[in-house]
Legacy VTK file of the C-alpha trace (Angstrom):
# vtk DataFile Version 3.0
C-alpha trace
ASCII
DATASET POLYDATA
POINTS 332 float
-18.445 20.124 0.183
-19.102 20.823 3.973
-17.643 23.733 5.598
-14.099 23.410 7.570
-11.662 25.188 9.101
-8.115 25.572 7.529
-4.555 25.698 9.221
-1.204 25.495 7.723
0.928 24.776 10.787
4.973 24.792 10.759
5.988 21.998 13.057
5.021 18.461 13.711
3.820 19.366 17.008
1.381 21.999 16.213
0.036 19.246 13.578
-0.732 16.785 16.829
-2.353 19.368 18.647
-4.923 20.426 15.594
-5.712 16.770 14.664
-7.415 16.275 17.890
-8.598 12.942 19.243
-11.269 11.661 16.688
-11.123 11.627 12.871
-14.096 13.854 12.388
-11.924 16.941 14.240
-9.023 17.134 11.736
-7.619 15.561 8.371
-3.965 15.972 7.114
-3.850 17.815 3.713
-0.700 16.860 1.637
-1.295 16.342 -2.236
-5.082 16.317 -1.484
-5.470 13.907 -4.474
-7.707 11.381 -2.434
-8.864 13.312 0.548
-10.412 16.348 -1.316
-12.280 13.735 -3.542
-13.549 11.768 -0.422
-14.783 15.323 0.699
-16.649 16.174 -2.300
-18.527 12.967 -2.200
-19.422 13.501 1.510
-17.590 10.178 2.264
-15.565 12.078 5.145
-16.415 15.617 6.600
-13.391 16.678 8.870
-13.947 19.823 10.713
-10.680 21.156 9.966
-8.122 20.520 7.145
-4.360 20.837 8.297
-1.973 21.630 5.602
1.336 19.917 6.105
3.272 21.196 3.292
5.042 24.164 5.018
6.620 21.600 7.674
10.331 21.341 7.033
12.177 17.940 6.952
9.145 15.882 5.741
10.152 15.989 1.782
12.881 14.594 -0.255
15.128 11.611 -0.414
18.351 10.409 1.067
20.268 7.104 0.662
23.572 5.871 2.026
25.067 2.503 0.852
25.336 1.174 4.433
22.377 2.454 6.056
19.251 2.542 3.103
16.933 5.186 1.905
15.194 7.556 3.681
11.746 9.167 2.012
10.051 11.745 3.305
6.282 11.731 3.642
5.921 14.816 1.395
7.985 13.691 -1.487
5.615 13.636 -4.534
5.629 10.311 -6.633
6.965 12.174 -9.483
9.828 13.448 -7.265
10.463 9.976 -5.890
10.380 8.688 -9.647
13.302 10.818 -10.694
15.136 10.519 -7.765
18.688 9.017 -8.294
18.616 7.810 -4.672
16.281 5.173 -5.761
18.998 3.669 -8.014
19.512 0.663 -5.717
15.781 -0.048 -5.752
14.767 -0.881 -9.492
11.296 -2.565 -8.397
10.390 0.495 -6.274
11.181 2.929 -9.307
9.082 0.552 -11.547
6.140 0.738 -9.102
6.292 4.318 -8.663
6.328 5.091 -12.472
3.233 2.539 -12.720
1.280 4.288 -10.364
-1.425 6.577 -11.373
-1.096 9.430 -14.171
1.436 12.043 -14.628
-0.870 14.299 -13.286
-1.548 12.714 -10.090
1.839 11.841 -9.670
3.317 15.640 -9.437
0.450 16.063 -6.627
0.126 12.723 -4.572
2.755 12.157 -1.897
4.148 9.014 -0.784
2.578 9.372 2.612
-0.654 10.207 1.294
-0.272 6.872 -0.882
0.278 4.804 2.058
-2.618 6.241 3.815
-5.077 6.388 0.744
-8.642 4.896 1.300
-10.131 1.939 -0.478
-11.403 2.414 -3.834
-14.516 -0.113 -3.055
-17.336 1.209 -4.810
-19.522 0.547 -1.610
-16.968 2.647 0.915
-16.740 5.698 -1.923
-20.638 5.515 -1.910
-20.591 6.571 1.824
-21.649 2.607 3.010
-18.254 1.887 4.904
-15.631 -0.368 4.917
-17.963 -3.293 5.964
-21.333 -2.592 4.262
-24.174 -4.364 5.526
-27.911 -4.944 4.598
-30.889 -4.125 6.919
-30.611 -8.172 8.025
-26.986 -8.098 8.639
-25.906 -9.764 5.539
-22.824 -8.132 3.389
-23.753 -6.062 0.692
-20.769 -6.785 -1.132
-20.949 -10.749 -1.118
-24.708 -10.276 -2.316
-23.936 -7.831 -4.834
-21.443 -6.521 -7.317
-18.224 -7.945 -6.050
-15.816 -8.327 -9.407
-13.306 -6.135 -8.049
-13.682 -7.633 -4.209
-10.717 -9.214 -2.074
-10.168 -12.965 -2.828
-7.712 -13.412 -0.059
-7.824 -12.422 3.728
-11.748 -11.664 3.525
-12.823 -13.677 6.247
-13.740 -11.088 8.539
-15.953 -9.635 6.237
-13.759 -7.029 4.614
-13.609 -7.441 1.094
-12.102 -4.118 -0.145
-8.820 -4.623 -1.604
-5.773 -2.380 -0.503
-5.238 0.538 -3.123
-1.831 1.203 -3.068
0.698 -0.277 -5.818
3.510 1.041 -4.150
3.276 -0.513 -0.718
3.668 -4.191 -2.047
7.240 -3.021 -3.537
8.150 -1.138 -0.451
7.030 -4.134 1.518
9.086 -6.700 -0.310
12.182 -4.541 0.224
11.237 -4.693 3.848
10.574 -0.968 4.302
9.597 0.523 7.695
7.071 3.510 8.496
7.521 6.168 10.899
4.719 7.812 12.628
4.862 11.022 14.655
2.491 11.935 17.994
3.053 14.344 20.230
1.953 12.228 22.843
4.377 9.539 22.134
7.138 8.608 24.763
10.914 10.141 23.961
11.361 11.175 20.429
7.625 11.101 19.793
8.362 8.694 16.803
7.245 4.997 16.693
8.247 2.710 13.918
6.836 -0.372 12.503
7.236 -2.515 9.274
5.399 -1.447 6.593
3.326 -4.750 6.500
1.774 -4.172 10.002
0.527 -0.900 9.245
-2.031 -2.042 6.849
-4.792 -3.659 8.953
-7.892 -5.644 7.920
-10.808 -4.552 9.907
-12.641 -6.624 12.166
-15.498 -4.294 12.556
-17.051 -1.062 10.945
-15.536 1.311 13.318
-12.175 0.017 12.822
-9.910 1.612 9.957
-7.400 -0.196 7.716
-4.187 1.530 8.811
-2.507 1.415 12.282
-2.679 5.016 12.777
-4.263 7.341 15.571
-6.351 10.440 14.710
-3.662 12.535 16.448
-0.589 10.945 14.606
0.992 11.657 11.035
3.310 9.557 8.923
6.549 11.314 8.695
8.688 9.212 6.615
9.405 5.971 5.493
12.622 3.923 5.475
14.048 1.278 3.270
17.198 -0.899 4.377
19.881 -1.404 1.934
19.163 -4.442 -0.351
21.513 -7.332 -0.366
24.179 -7.623 -3.199
22.402 -10.617 -4.641
18.806 -9.461 -4.231
17.006 -9.981 -7.493
13.356 -8.208 -7.692
10.283 -8.572 -10.198
7.197 -6.453 -10.023
4.104 -7.230 -12.514
0.521 -5.877 -12.662
-2.550 -7.027 -14.461
-4.633 -4.375 -15.711
-7.766 -4.237 -17.678
-6.193 -2.008 -20.114
-3.006 -0.652 -20.819
-3.587 3.041 -20.125
-3.932 3.974 -16.514
-6.271 1.804 -14.300
-6.334 0.238 -11.117
-4.564 -3.116 -11.238
-6.998 -6.302 -11.162
-3.991 -7.936 -9.361
-0.207 -7.484 -8.955
2.972 -9.279 -7.216
6.142 -7.774 -5.926
9.153 -10.213 -5.432
12.133 -10.081 -3.844
14.617 -12.757 -3.912
17.992 -13.327 -2.385
19.962 -16.139 -4.155
22.839 -18.325 -3.035
24.583 -19.318 -6.426
21.368 -19.996 -8.482
19.383 -21.460 -5.448
16.801 -19.374 -3.648
17.954 -18.440 -0.201
15.210 -16.256 0.864
12.103 -14.654 -0.897
9.432 -12.415 -0.122
6.475 -12.324 -2.387
3.694 -9.504 -2.039
0.358 -9.393 -3.679
-1.688 -6.391 -4.264
-5.301 -5.680 -5.015
-6.489 -9.220 -3.891
-6.652 -8.405 -0.065
-7.868 -5.934 2.178
-4.043 -5.578 3.111
-0.778 -5.768 0.812
-0.813 -9.690 0.922
2.307 -11.396 2.076
2.278 -14.949 0.859
4.660 -17.027 2.982
3.333 -20.283 1.313
4.514 -19.070 -1.983
7.994 -17.985 -0.614
8.367 -21.647 1.245
7.916 -23.129 -2.003
10.840 -21.253 -3.621
13.215 -21.939 -0.926
16.609 -24.076 -2.074
15.073 -24.376 -5.837
16.526 -22.336 -8.744
13.835 -19.925 -10.745
12.385 -22.012 -13.437
8.793 -21.877 -15.019
7.759 -24.829 -13.132
8.946 -23.479 -9.523
7.465 -20.170 -10.547
4.464 -22.037 -11.313
4.246 -23.913 -8.132
5.016 -20.903 -5.998
2.003 -18.949 -7.796
-0.508 -21.745 -6.661
0.994 -21.790 -2.926
0.062 -18.189 -3.183
-3.628 -18.479 -3.844
-3.911 -21.670 -1.903
-6.288 -20.201 0.556
-8.311 -17.661 -1.810
-12.107 -17.413 -1.261
-13.356 -15.939 -4.327
-17.023 -14.604 -4.356
-19.611 -15.297 -6.913
-18.184 -12.656 -9.612
-14.341 -12.608 -8.970
-13.053 -15.835 -8.999
-11.246 -14.645 -12.343
-8.801 -13.114 -9.892
-7.306 -16.250 -8.477
-6.016 -16.851 -12.329
-4.762 -13.038 -12.689
-3.184 -13.395 -9.414
-1.201 -16.458 -10.546
0.003 -15.156 -13.515
1.024 -11.887 -11.690
3.118 -14.001 -9.204
4.747 -16.370 -11.735
5.710 -13.771 -14.175
7.167 -11.599 -11.363
9.464 -14.489 -10.350
10.095 -15.328 -13.691
11.170 -11.379 -13.992
13.154 -11.516 -10.835
15.015 -14.677 -12.184
16.005 -12.835 -15.304
13.381 -14.021 -17.773
12.262 -11.876 -20.617
LINES 1 333
332 0 1 2 3 4 5 6 7 8 9 10 11 12 13 14 15 16 17 18 19 20 21 22 23 24 25 26 27 28 29 30 31 32 33 34 35 36 37 38 39 40 41 42 43 44 45 46 47 48 49 50 51 52 53 54 55 56 57 58 59 60 61 62 63 64 65 66 67 68 69 70 71 72 73 74 75 76 77 78 79 80 81 82 83 84 85 86 87 88 89 90 91 92 93 94 95 96 97 98 99 100 101 102 103 104 105 106 107 108 109 110 111 112 113 114 115 116 117 118 119 120 121 122 123 124 125 126 127 128 129 130 131 132 133 134 135 136 137 138 139 140 141 142 143 144 145 146 147 148 149 150 151 152 153 154 155 156 157 158 159 160 161 162 163 164 165 166 167 168 169 170 171 172 173 174 175 176 177 178 179 180 181 182 183 184 185 186 187 188 189 190 191 192 193 194 195 196 197 198 199 200 201 202 203 204 205 206 207 208 209 210 211 212 213 214 215 216 217 218 219 220 221 222 223 224 225 226 227 228 229 230 231 232 233 234 235 236 237 238 239 240 241 242 243 244 245 246 247 248 249 250 251 252 253 254 255 256 257 258 259 260 261 262 263 264 265 266 267 268 269 270 271 272 273 274 275 276 277 278 279 280 281 282 283 284 285 286 287 288 289 290 291 292 293 294 295 296 297 298 299 300 301 302 303 304 305 306 307 308 309 310 311 312 313 314 315 316 317 318 319 320 321 322 323 324 325 326 327 328 329 330 331
């Protein structure tokens, strides 16, 4: 591990000043479950670590039926799973409990989970988000691509978004709040969580809408409609903790027995949590049955572009979407 400075500020303004204007100048240390591993593997080498655990107001949850759920960025996944404030969001509770292992959940924060870097072998070996051969061809296309993206990979980014919690939050319509001392007004900007994740178009672009001098401070989840039904399903290689090969989070609003609106979000199949408008459109106006769920599942992967070794992920993604929809509809 390379030498670095260490700072422990007590305010958001101090953090912004310490971070600087480039990613190499500073990095935020919260739970450290991802950052420290990246530093040990010499993938990143920030000159300064900024411990934000001493800042008041960045931890904890709060729920008001008419307003929704607030989650501080420093709230650990273990704290989140045990919070009674999440009672109205059963799919989020399930996603948090499925994330990682108990040891990691006791340390990892929800803000860090949103900002964690891809688990792609090429990236973790220091080759970048879009690794290229000397003749300008993608290493992933030519190499081992069994876990690579099957959707949204047209730009040449083949890693998959690593968070298993983000798809559930996006299905609920969550927003993320980001602080910067340079921003006008309160210094806080808010955007839909789905727009926080970016598919890079060049090797120099990152996978989050986050500037080097900004920090995530909280998440906000609107109150769910009374007739909202949700379903969450992961496909893993083994039952013990492992990264999903494909997953789906589904939020369906019913009008009687018919689907009034739907949000279907796939995970681990694209560089971002993948919102499938095609699958949602298939469900509109229909009742939830095995046939309608299968039709939506087929629509979810209609634009898939698998590589030489990951065509199986198309089948797994369809299975995850179908089962998540049926789960939302009350099927066993």
